[in-house]
C-alpha angles and dihedrals in degrees: 000000000000115000120197113244093246093059121091125225089253089057092053091046090052091051090054090050091048091059092061103062101200095047091048091050090053092046092048092049092049092048092051092047091050092049091047091052091050091050095047092045095049091044091052093046094048099039106032104022097038095230113164102173122066133185114199108194118189090017099179125199113332116260138158119316098017118186094267093048094053095042096044093049086065100031114017090194093060115127123216132191117194118202127187135147096212110103091209091057091050092049092051094045093050092047092051093046093049092048091057122094112261113272093002094116102031123229113345128162131195116205131181119231113260122220116216 
């Protein structure tokens, strides 16, 4: 399989999964369930428990309803720190954060994982 240079390994892996219908269906269901759990958990912590500081470890590639988006919909003053040791995740996160209007998302930090 030839993968264009601008695609990431995750993209090519996803295309392989997409070709086998049943596996993709399972993958898709698991991904939606995981995202739903993250959204419900952050909403509960911000709304009901009054949490205003969040640490997202092993962030992964940015997608819809990231931790800061869910938390700051409820509490605009919420602070989020994202940590991941994958350089591609860090590059995407930094690009997304710099493309956002100043102060539109509140305080967010992106940190690389540190090996000890």
